[in-house]
C-alpha positions in Angstrom: 16.4 -70.8 -11.8 17.9 -70.1 -15.3 20.7 -72.5 -16.3 24.2 -71.3 -15.5 27.8 -72.5 -15.6 28.3 -75.2 -18.3 24.9 -74.9 -19.9 25.5 -74.4 -23.6 23.6 -72.0 -25.7 22.6 -74.2 -28.6 21.5 -72.9 -31.9 17.8 -73.6 -32.2 15.3 -73.7 -35.0 12.3 -71.5 -35.0 10.1 -72.5 -32.0 7.0 -74.6 -32.6 3.6 -73.3 -31.3 4.1 -75.2 -28.2 7.6 -73.8 -27.7 6.3 -70.4 -28.4 3.8 -70.8 -25.5 6.7 -72.1 -23.4 8.8 -69.0 -24.2 5.9 -66.8 -23.2 5.6 -68.8 -20.0 9.3 -68.6 -19.2 9.4 -64.9 -20.1 6.5 -64.3 -17.7 8.8 -65.4 -14.8 8.1 -69.1 -14.5 10.8 -71.1 -12.7 12.3 -74.4 -13.5 15.1 -76.5 -12.0 18.6 -77.2 -13.2 17.8 -80.9 -13.2 14.7 -80.4 -15.2 16.5 -78.4 -17.8 19.0 -81.2 -18.3 16.2 -83.6 -19.4 15.0 -81.3 -22.1 16.2 -81.5 -25.7 19.3 -79.5 -26.3 17.7 -77.0 -28.6 15.0 -76.3 -25.9 17.7 -75.9 -23.3 19.4 -73.4 -25.6 16.1 -71.7 -26.0 15.7 -71.4 -22.3 19.2 -70.1 -21.9 18.6 -67.4 -24.6 15.4 -66.4 -22.7 17.4 -66.1 -19.5 20.0 -64.0 -21.1 17.4 -61.7 -22.5 15.8 -61.5 -19.0 19.2 -60.7 -17.4 19.8 -58.0 -20.0 16.4 -56.5 -19.3 17.0 -56.7 -15.5 20.5 -55.0 -16.0 18.9 -52.3 -18.1 16.2 -51.7 -15.5 18.8 -51.5 -12.7 20.8 -49.0 -14.7 17.6 -47.0 -15.4 16.7 -47.0 -11.8 20.2 -45.8 -10.8 20.1 -43.1 -13.3 16.6 -41.9 -12.1 17.8 -42.0 -8.5 20.9 -39.9 -9.4 18.7 -37.5 -11.4 16.3 -37.1 -8.5 19.2 -36.5 -6.0 20.7 -33.9 -8.3 17.3 -32.2 -8.7 16.8 -32.1 -4.9 20.3 -30.6 -4.5 19.6 -27.9 -7.1 16.2 -27.2 -5.5 17.8 -27.0 -2.0 20.5 -24.6 -3.3 17.8 -22.4 -5.0 15.8 -22.4 -1.8 18.8 -21.3 0.2 19.5 -18.5 -2.3 15.9 -17.4 -2.2 16.0 -17.4 1.6 19.2 -15.3 1.5 17.5 -12.8 -0.8 14.5 -12.5 1.5 16.8 -11.9 4.4 18.6 -9.1 2.7 17.9 -5.8 4.4 17.1 -3.8 1.3 17.3 -4.6 -2.4 19.6 -2.4 -4.4 17.1 -1.8 -7.1 17.7 1.9 -7.8 14.4 3.5 -8.8 11.6 2.3 -6.5 8.7 3.1 -8.8 7.3 5.4 -11.4 7.0 8.3 -9.1 7.9 12.0 -9.4 10.8 11.5 -7.0 14.3 10.0 -7.7 15.3 7.2 -5.4 18.8 6.1 -4.5 19.0 2.9 -2.5 21.8 2.0 -0.1 22.1 -1.6 1.2 23.5 -2.6 4.6 23.2 -6.1 5.9 22.6 -7.2 9.5 20.7 -10.1 11.0 17.0 -9.4 11.4 14.1 -11.6 12.2 12.3 -12.2 8.9 9.0 -12.6 10.7 9.1 -9.1 12.1 7.0 -6.4 10.5 9.1 -3.8 8.8 8.8 -0.4 10.5 9.4 2.5 8.0 10.7 5.7 9.6 10.9 8.8 7.4 13.2 11.7 8.2 14.4 14.7 6.2 18.1 15.5 6.2 19.3 18.9 4.9 23.0 19.6 4.5 23.2 22.2 7.3 21.3 20.0 9.8 22.7 16.6 8.8 24.2 16.0 12.2 20.8 16.2 13.7 19.4 13.6 11.4 22.3 11.3 12.1 21.8 11.5 15.9 18.0 11.0 15.5 18.6 7.9 13.3 21.2 6.5 15.7 18.9 6.9 18.7 16.1 5.1 17.1 18.3 2.3 15.9 20.0 1.8 19.3 16.8 1.7 21.3 14.9 -1.0 19.4 15.3 -4.6 18.3 12.6 -4.1 15.7 13.0 -4.4 11.9 13.4 -0.6 11.2 14.2 0.9 7.8 14.9 4.6 7.5 13.8 6.6 4.4 16.2 9.5 4.6 14.8 12.3 2.4 17.4 14.7 1.1 18.6 16.7 -2.0 21.0 15.5 -4.6 23.8 17.7 -3.4 23.7 16.1 0.1 23.3 12.4 -0.8 27.1 11.6 -1.1 27.9 13.4 2.2 25.0 11.5 3.9 26.1 8.2 2.5 29.7 8.6 3.6 28.6 9.5 7.2 26.3 6.5 7.3 29.3 4.3 6.4 30.9 5.1 9.8 31.7 2.0 11.8 29.1 2.8 14.5 26.3 3.2 11.9 27.1 0.3 9.7 24.2 -1.9 10.8 21.5 0.7 10.0 19.2 -0.1 7.2 18.2 2.9 5.1 17.2 4.2 1.7 18.3 7.6 0.6 15.5 9.4 -1.2 16.1 12.4 -3.4 13.4 15.0 -3.0 12.2 16.7 -6.2 11.8 20.4 -5.4 9.7 20.8 -8.5 6.8 19.4 -6.5 6.6 22.7 -4.6 6.4 25.0 -7.6 3.5 27.4 -7.2 2.7 26.0 -3.7 5.3 27.9 -1.6 5.8 31.7 -1.3 9.3 32.8 -0.5 9.3 34.6 2.9 12.7 35.5 4.4 11.1 35.9 7.8 10.2 32.2 7.9 13.9 31.1 7.6 14.3 27.4 8.3 10.6 26.6 7.9 10.6 27.6 4.2 13.3 25.1 3.1 12.0 22.5 0.6 12.6 19.4 2.8 10.3 20.8 5.4 7.4 19.8 3.1 8.7 16.2 2.6 6.2 14.9 5.2 3.3 15.9 2.8 4.5 13.4 0.3 4.8 10.2 2.3 3.0 7.9 -0.1 5.5 8.9 -2.8 8.5 8.6 -0.5 7.5 5.1 0.8 5.6 3.5 -2.0 3.8 0.3 -1.2 3.9 0.9 2.6 0.7 0.8 4.6 1.9 2.6 7.7 4.9 4.8 8.5 6.4 7.1 11.2 7.6 10.6 10.4 10.1 12.3 12.7 11.9 15.7 12.5 15.7 15.8 12.5 15.9 17.6 15.8 14.6 14.7 18.0 16.2 12.0 20.1 14.3 8.8 20.7 14.8 7.2 24.1 12.1 4.5 23.9 11.4 1.6 21.6 10.0 3.0 18.3 7.8 -0.1 18.0 5.6 1.4 20.7 5.1 4.6 18.7 4.4 2.5 15.5 1.7 0.6 17.4 -0.2 3.7 18.2 -3.9 2.9 17.4 -5.5 5.0 14.8 -9.3 5.4 14.7 -11.2 4.3 11.6 -11.1 6.9 9.0 -8.0 8.7 10.5 -5.0 9.0 8.3 -2.6 10.2 11.0 -2.0 10.5 14.7 -0.3 13.6 16.2 0.6 14.9 19.6 -1.8 17.7 20.5 -0.4 21.0 21.9 -2.8 22.1 24.6 -2.8 18.8 26.5 0.7 17.5 25.8 3.1 16.5 28.5 5.4 19.4 27.5 2.6 21.9 28.0 1.5 20.5 31.4 5.0 20.5 32.8 6.3 23.9 31.7 3.7 26.1 30.1 0.3 27.2 31.4 -1.9 29.8 29.9 0.2 30.0 26.8 -2.7 31.5 24.9 -2.9 31.5 21.1 0.4 29.7 20.6 -1.3 26.3 21.0 -4.6 27.0 19.2 -5.7 27.2 15.6 -5.9 31.0 15.8 -2.1 31.0 16.3 -1.6 29.5 12.8 -4.5 30.6 10.7 -5.8 34.1 9.8 -9.4 34.1 10.9 -9.9 37.5 9.3 -9.9 35.7 5.9 -13.3 34.7 4.6 -12.0 31.4 3.3 -10.8 30.4 6.7 -14.1 31.5 8.4 -16.1 29.4 6.0 -14.4 26.3 7.2 -16.2 26.7 10.5 -13.2 25.6 12.5 -13.2 26.9 16.1 -10.3 29.3 16.6 -9.8 27.8 20.1 -9.3 24.3 18.8 -6.2 22.7 20.1 -3.4 22.6 17.5 -1.0 19.7 17.1 2.7 19.3 16.4 3.6 17.7 13.0 7.2 17.1 13.9 6.4 13.5 15.0 3.4 11.5 13.7 2.2 8.1 12.7 0.5 7.8 9.3 -1.9 5.2 7.9 -0.9 5.6 4.3 -3.7 3.4 3.0 -6.2 5.9 4.4 -3.9 8.8 3.4 -4.1 7.8 -0.2 -7.8 7.0 0.0 -8.5 10.5 1.2 -6.1 12.2 -1.2 -4.4 13.9 1.7 -1.4 15.0 -0.3 -3.7 16.7 -2.9 -5.7 18.4 -0.1 -2.5 19.8 1.4 -1.3 21.1 -1.9 -4.6 22.8 -2.4 -4.2 24.8 0.8 -0.6 25.6 0.0 -1.6 27.1 -3.3 -4.5 29.0 -1.7 -2.1 30.5 0.8 0.2 31.7 -1.9 -2.8 33.4 -3.6 -4.6 34.7 -0.5 -2.3 34.6 2.5 -4.3 32.4 4.8 -1.7 31.8 7.5 -1.5 33.9 10.7 1.0 36.8 10.4 2.3 35.8 13.9 2.7 32.2 12.9 3.3 30.2 16.1 5.3 27.4 14.5 6.4 25.7 11.3 5.0 26.9 7.9 3.9 23.3 7.3 1.5 23.2 10.3 -1.4 25.3 8.9 -2.4 23.1 6.0 -2.1 20.0 8.2 -4.4 21.7 10.8 -7.0 22.3 8.1 -6.9 18.9 6.5 -6.8 17.0 9.8 -9.3 19.2 11.7 -11.1 16.8 14.1 -9.9 14.0 11.9 -6.8 12.7 13.6 -5.9 10.3 16.4 -3.4 11.2 19.2 -0.1 9.7 20.2 1.2 9.3 23.7 2.4 12.8 24.7 5.6 11.3 26.1 6.4 10.5 22.5 6.8 14.1 21.6 8.2 16.0 24.6 9.1 19.3 22.9 10.3 22.9 23.4 13.8 21.9 24.3 14.8 24.3 21.5 13.4 27.3 23.4 14.0 28.9 26.8 11.0 27.0 28.1 12.9 23.7 27.7 15.2 24.8 30.6 12.3 24.3 33.0 12.2 20.5 32.5 13.5 18.5 35.4 16.2 15.9 34.7 13.8 13.2 35.8 11.2 14.2 33.3 13.7 14.4 30.5 14.9 10.9 31.4 11.4 9.5 31.4 10.5 11.0 28.0 10.2 8.5 25.1 11.1 11.2 22.5 12.8 14.6 23.1 12.1 17.3 20.5 14.3 20.4 20.2 11.8 22.4 18.2 12.4 26.2 18.5 15.3 28.4 17.6 18.0 26.6 19.6 19.2 23.3 18.2 21.3 20.8 20.2 24.1 21.0 17.7 24.2 24.8 18.0 24.0 27.3 20.8 22.0 27.6 24.0 19.8 24.5 23.7 18.6 22.7 26.7 20.0 19.2 27.7 22.6 19.1 24.9 24.4 16.4 26.8 21.5 14.1 26.3 21.4 14.7 22.6 25.2 14.4 22.3 25.1 10.8 23.5 23.6 9.8 20.2 25.7 12.1 17.9 28.3 10.5 15.7 31.1 12.8 14.5 31.2 13.6 10.8 34.1 11.6 9.2 34.4 14.2 6.4 34.6 17.1 8.9 32.1 19.2 7.1 29.6 19.2 10.0 30.7 20.3 13.4 29.1 21.3 16.7 29.0 25.1 16.8 29.3 25.3 20.6 32.5 23.3 20.6 34.2 26.0 18.6 32.8 28.6 20.9 34.1 26.7 24.0 37.5 26.4 22.4 37.7 30.1 21.6 36.9 31.0 25.1 39.8 29.0 26.5 42.9 31.1 26.9 
């Protein structure tokens, strides 16, 4: 041990060579006893004491250094932990409020709503168009999807600038607060030269009808998405529809008309309404050159699952635009068009090149008189109900409006109202 207590620090001369070796020996950690130190010359004892002081100072400095390093390490770990928690919080956020989603010919407005989701779940993009005069339908459809699934669904709601604020205020309703969505402004310039005005087509000629053609732009970076019309109600878990298997090389899966559950239940021998000839003018040479059988079963594009990786690889959007332009120039669609104006180009592009969805995921015709033939049991069993046709569930004379109304959320602004309610009220005297 080093001398302590009454040991005196004597001034000492410069150490001799032997003393130098002794210093090195002592500084290397050699031990000596208190008694032994007392027998040394005083100047050597002072030398030893000085060495001990220096050793103690170095030990104290090392202790302080160690403490500082430990504190620095703890501080670093705390900062790292805080940053990790912040990153986790960001990753758990439902949607980033980043404004423009990408350099695309569409304007994007993002709305953020937080609610707990399982971060390990795959995100399910659902695209729906929402026009001002049909906004209540879109709200009911979105609500029905949201309430019937625990999956991580995000809605891409395609609309026009003039409707965005109304839509946003409606989605801020208490019962819709937990819905995750992005409002997407549709650029109508995309349709210039591709659509010919036809007053006889009415609803089917509105710009948002064609939003489904531009899915890769509307949901950039997404590999797979679901498109649904605004006149549907979903009664099953949308995850089952999303998991529809698509065959290799197929960019989409549709519900076919001639073998759908709807057709089997209420319509038999419907003729051309469910075949290609009901949509395309086979008198036109360009159509005949396609060698598509006129009796081929058509499909309904109001509900479909899209493989957007394959869609982009095949340039489906460009193909659809090509046939839109040709129709403007040559009039290729049937004059007795059996459905939406958007159906013919899809029938051409996806001829024998599409997969099929479970027919119970697009039970349709509730918007026509045929829908009245459904039994309540069949309607209850349907995974998705589709009010395609002239009669919408927010209007007059549609079938099973009570089923639709379960999912409808009243407009807090009062701009949208159910037409039949006004009718009922006017009939009460």
